[in-house]
N, C-alpha and C positions, 0 to 999 in steps of 0.2 A: 328389176335389174336394169331396164332401159335408162331410168334417171341416173343410176350409178355410172353406166357407160358414158352417157353424155357428159356428166360432170368430170369423168376421167379425161375425156377428150379435150374438154376446156382446160383442165389443169395441165394437160400435156402441152397445149399451145402456150399457156402462161409460163410453164416451165421453159419452153423453147425461147421465150422472150427474155430470159434472165440476162443475156448479153445485149446491151443497149448502146446505140449510138446517141449520145446526148447532144442535141442541137440547141437547146435553150432551157429555160426554167419550166418546170412542170408543176401544175397545180397540185395541192395536197391530195395524194392518192387515196386517202381515207384509211380508217382503222383496219378494215378487212384486208386490204392490200398490204398494209404494213405487217400485219400478223402472219400472213401467208409467205412473205418474202423469203425468210430463212429456209423454209421447206422447199420453196420453188428453186432456190439456187442449189441446194443439195441434190435434188432430183434431176436438175438440168445436166449436171455432170454425168450422171448415170445414163440418161437417154441419148445424149449427143456423143458421148465418147470423146474422140479427138476431133470431131468435125468442126465445131465452132471455136475450139480453144486455139488461140494464137493463129487464127486464120485471117488473112486479109480479105476485105470485101472485093467482089468481082468488079474490077475497074473502078473501085471506090464509088460505085453508083448507088444512090439511095432511091428506092422505088416506092411507088404508091399503088395500092390495090383498091379497086372499087368495082361496082357492079351496077346493072340497071336499077335505078330507083325511081320513085314517083315525084311528080311536081304538080302543084295545083295552080289554077288560074286565080290570081289574087285581085286583078282588075282587068279592064279591057286590054291594056297594053303591057301588063306585067304578069310574071309567073314566079312562084316561090319554089326553089329547088331544095330537095332533101339530099344533102351531101353527106355521104358516109363511106368509111373505108379504114385503111390502116397504112402506116408507113413502115417500111422494112428494108433491110439490106441483106444480100446473100453472100455468105462466105464461099470461097472458091469450091469447097468440097460439096456444096449443096447440090450441084448438078451431077455428082457422081452417083450412078444407080446403086453401086455397092454400098455407099454411105447411107443412102435412103433405105436400102434393105436392112442394114444393121440397125438403123433407127427403129424400123418396124419390129425387128426381132427383139430389141430391148423393150419396146412397149409391150409386146406379147408376154415377155418374161415378167414384166412388172405386174401384169394381171394374173400371173400364175400359169400361163399357157406355154407349152413347148411347141413352137412352130418350126418344122424342118422343111426347108425348101431345097430340093436336090436338083433343080434345073432352073435356068433363067426365066424370069417372068417380066412382063411389060409393066414396070412399076408405075403406080398411080399416086404414090405418096407425094403430096405437093412439096416442092422445094421450100415453100414458105415456112414449113414446119421446122426447118433447120436454120431459119433466118435470125438476124439481129432485129430488134425493135428500134424504131427511130422515135425518140422522145423529145418533146418540146419544140418540134418543127412547126413553122407556120404553113399556110396553104395559099397557093396562087391559082385562081380560077380565071381562065380566058375563054369566054364564049365567042364563037365566030359570028353568032347572030345576036344582035342587041348588045346591051352593056349592063354590067353589074352596077347597082346603086352604090355598093361599097365592096371592097375586098373582104374575104372571109376573116373573121376575128378569131376563129377557132384554131387550136393547135393540137398536135398529137399528144396523147396522154402517156403515162409511164410505160405502157406496153404497145404504143403505136396507134391506138384507136383514135378516131375522130368522128364527130357528128356535128353538123350545123345546118342552118336554114338560110338560104341566100336568095335575095330578090333580084330578078333579071328584068330589065326593061326592054321590050321588043320594038322593032321598027314597024311591025304589022300587028293587027289584033291577034291576041292569043287564041289558039285552037288546039284541040287534042292532037297529039303526034309525038314524034321522037326528037329530042333535042340533045345535041352533043357539045361538050366543052372540053377544053384542055386543062388538066389539073396536075399540079406538081407541088412538091414540098419546097419550103423556103426557109432561109435563115440558118442553114447549116454551114459550119465553117469549112475551109479548105482542109484537106484535098477532096472533100466529098462533092459529088456532082448529082444534081436532081434530075431524074428522068421524067419526062412528061407522059401522062397517061390520059387516055380518052375517058371522060366521065359522061355516061349516058343517062338521060332522064326522060321518062315517059310522062307527057303532060296528060292528065286525066280530067275529064269533064266533071263539073260539080255534081251532076245527077247521073244515075245509071246503076248498073249492077256490077258489084265486085265479088269475085269468087276468091276467097282466101283458102289456100290449100296447104296442108302439111305435105311433106315429101316422102319421108321414110316410111315404108310399108303402106303408103297410100298411093303414091305415084311411082315409087321406086322400090324394087325388091331389096329389102335390107336385112330382114331377120334379126331385128335389134334385140329380141328376147334371148338370143344366143350370143354370149360374149365373143366367142371365137368367130362365128360367122359374121357377127356385126362388124368386128374389126376387119375381117377380110373384105367384106363388101364395101367398107368405107375407104380402105387404103389400097386394095389390091385388084379387085375385080372391076371391069367396066360398068358403067351406068346401065342397069337393066330395069326397064319399066315393069310395073306390076300388072300382070294380066292384060286386059284390053283397055286400060285407062287412057292411053293415047287416043284411041278411037272415041271414047266417051268425051274427052275434052275437045276433040275435033268436031264432034256433033254439037256440043254446046256452043263452040265458037262459030260454027256455020249457022246455027239457028239465031244466035244473038251476037252479031259481029262486033259490036262496040263493048262487049264484056271486058272488064279489067280483071286479068288474072294476076293474083299476088301469091307468090310461092314463099313459104316460110319454113325454116328448119331450125332445130336446136343445136346443130353442129356448129363448132367454132367457125368464124368467118374466114379463117385460113383455108377452109375447104371450098370456098366459094367457086373457084374455077371449075372444079369437077362437077359441082351441082348445076351451075349455070350452063355449062356446055352440054350436059346430059339433058337438062330440061329443055334447052333450045332445040336440041335434036328431035325430041319426042313430043313436045307440048307447045301450045300457042305462046307467042311472045308475051312477056309480062314483066313484073318487077319482083324484087327479092329482098328478103330479110334473113339474117343469120344471127347466131349468138355472138355478141360483141366481145372483143378481147378487152374486157374492162372488168376488173374485179373490185372496183371501188364501191359498188353498191350491192348489197346482198340480194335485194329484190330482183334486179335484172340478171344477176348471176344465176339464180335458181329458177326463174320463170321468164326468160327472155321473150318467149312467144307472146305472152299476155301483153307485155309492154310494147312490143313491136306492132302488134295488131291494134292495140289501143291508139298508138300514135297515128296509124293509118286512118282509123275511124274518126278521130278528132280532126284530122286534116280534111276529111270529106264528110261532113255531118249530114249532107243531104243524099248521100248514096245509100243503096240497099246492099246488104251483105249476106252471102251464103258462106258458112264456115265448114270446110271439108277436112276430115282426118280419119283416124283409126282408133280402135279401142285398146291397142297395145301401148300407146303412148300416153302416159299419165298426164303430161302437161297439156295435151289436147283437152281432156275433160275439165281440168282445172281452169285453164285459160278461157276456153269457150263458154264454160258455165258463168264465169265472172263477167265476161263481155256481154252475154245475153241478158244478164240481170242489170248491168249498168247502162246498156244501150239497147233497150228492148225495141225501140222504133226502127233501129238500123239493122239489127240481126233478125233476119227473116226465117232462116232455117239452118239447122246444124245437121250435116250428113256425115255419118261415121261408118267406116268399114268394120263389120263385126269379125275380127280376126279369128276368134274361137270357132267360128262356123267352118273354117276351111284349114286351120292350122292347129292340130292337136298339140304340137310342141310348145305353143305359147303357154307359159306357166302363169302369167299375170292374170289376175281377175279384175276386170275393169269396175270402177265405181262410177256409175252414171247418175248418182243421186244429185250431183251438182247441176245437171243439165235440165232445162225445161222440157218435160215430156211432150208438150203440145207443139214443140218446135224441133223435134228430133226424128231423124230417119236413120235406121240401121239397115245396111245392105250387106249381103253375103258375097255376091259376085259382081264384077264390074259391069256386066251386061245390063244390070238393073238401072244403071245411070243413063242409058241412052234409049230407053223405051219411050214410046210416043207420049205416054201420059206424063212422064218426068220432063221431057223436053217442053211440053205445053205449059207445065207449071212454071218452069224456069222462065219461059217467055212472058208469062203473065206477071211474075214477080218483077222482072226487069221493067216492064211497062208501067208498073204501079197499080195494075188492076187487081192484084192479089197480094194478101199479106199472109205470112206463115208458110207452111209447107203444102198448102193446097189440098189437104185431105190425105196426103201420102205419109203423114207422120206415123211412126210405128210405136212410139213410146220407148221405155227403157228395156222392155222385154225381160223384166225380172232382174236386171243387173243394177238396180238402185239400192244395193244392200248397205251402203254407208262406208265411209272411209276405213274405220277400224276393222270391220268384218271382211272387207275387200282385201285389206293388207294381210289379215290372218290367213285367208284362203290362198293368197298368192305365195306367201312364204312357206305355208304348209306343203303346197304343191311342189315348190322349188326344193324343199328339204327331202321330200320323198324321192324325187327324180335324181337328186344328187346322190342319195344313198344307193339307189338302184345302179347308178353308173359305177360307184365304187365297188359294189358287190360283183359286178360283171368282170372286174379286174382287167388284166391286160388283154384278155381275149374278147373283150366287148366289141360289138360291131359299131362302126361309126355311123349311127343312124340318128334321125331327128329325136327319137325318144330319149336319147342320151345327150341332151342339150348342154350338159356341163362337162362333156369330155374335154380333158385338158391335154390330150396328146394328139398329134397328127403325124403319122409316120411318113406320109408322102403328100406333098402339096400338089394339088391338081388345079390347073387353070381351066375355069369353066368357059364354055363357048358362049 
């Protein structure tokens, strides 16, 4: 169910981008984008209702969204910046909480759920989801420190997404730290005005330890295995950390201060603000990757995590990596397994939360057969991650004195049953629970065991 929900959220953002501000020519979007376009435009009308139709942009301002990314030291006096984000414009109605509430209700109905909210809630649905995409716009990057060897040649794609690598020459020798630049869209006709956004890049040393961590149900309580709860926790509830993971990461950071934390999620990049703000509040500073608003390539659409982490590892070939995730997210197992096979010298250890150990409601049965058993640690509770032995192993991995998991590997714990059998088990469990929910009829209690409940008579805001 989790992959279906994530694909739905991506489609929702793509749908939301059906209204486009055209600033210039766009490269061939590809066959996949062309095939999806008619369905995208039909569904867009349903989701947005009247919000985006015949609506003027707020002050005719074209905005740019970006988040902290990484930069590598390419020579003594230069760094290469990873530039990523998307261009968008907001219709006047996008700031109206009632319009965002209606957008969420339409999304819920699209998935078959009936969500009734009988009191005001502090809406977290990003305004970006109701925005226009800015296609064919150029980029202007103005770093206050040093100078660019050339201005970015990239432009925004059909749905606003952009990615490029830019080399910056510094006035002083390059060193790890945070670098900020001014970034804006360029080449859009009047009456549109481009708003400048601060682009932040964390310069990472060539050697050291990088912890790549999934977010949902690893660092954040998401309950992605439940459609309704997953939607609520993504669009309505505040960012809630899972268990004592903030303490675990604080201990890791204290023991190895120069650790690079890289947070990655499969949610569309339009949710970046919610994730970045929540992670900044609870976890050490780091860099981020999300699912790009780009349907031109099937590979990146279906497994963005693999490609995002692969780019990171290829940028820092001498760094050592620990990959952290959970067993409820199928893309974790697939991406981490491929990366461990393709980059065995860099991937030292894969640490996964065993969701089944503490959440009976999770109907998915993980397939760990793709993961190397000698580099795998399964943990049940977050306190296991800051025990003394674990901290010592992490320190030895960072220093290069130790390879692998330092004797802490648990193997697959019998969950290496293979993809087909894992899928059969998952769907059989889902079918049984779905039938149980239906048999309980209207009187069924709203409990975790009824994870497919499609009614909610009263919306409750969790503390």
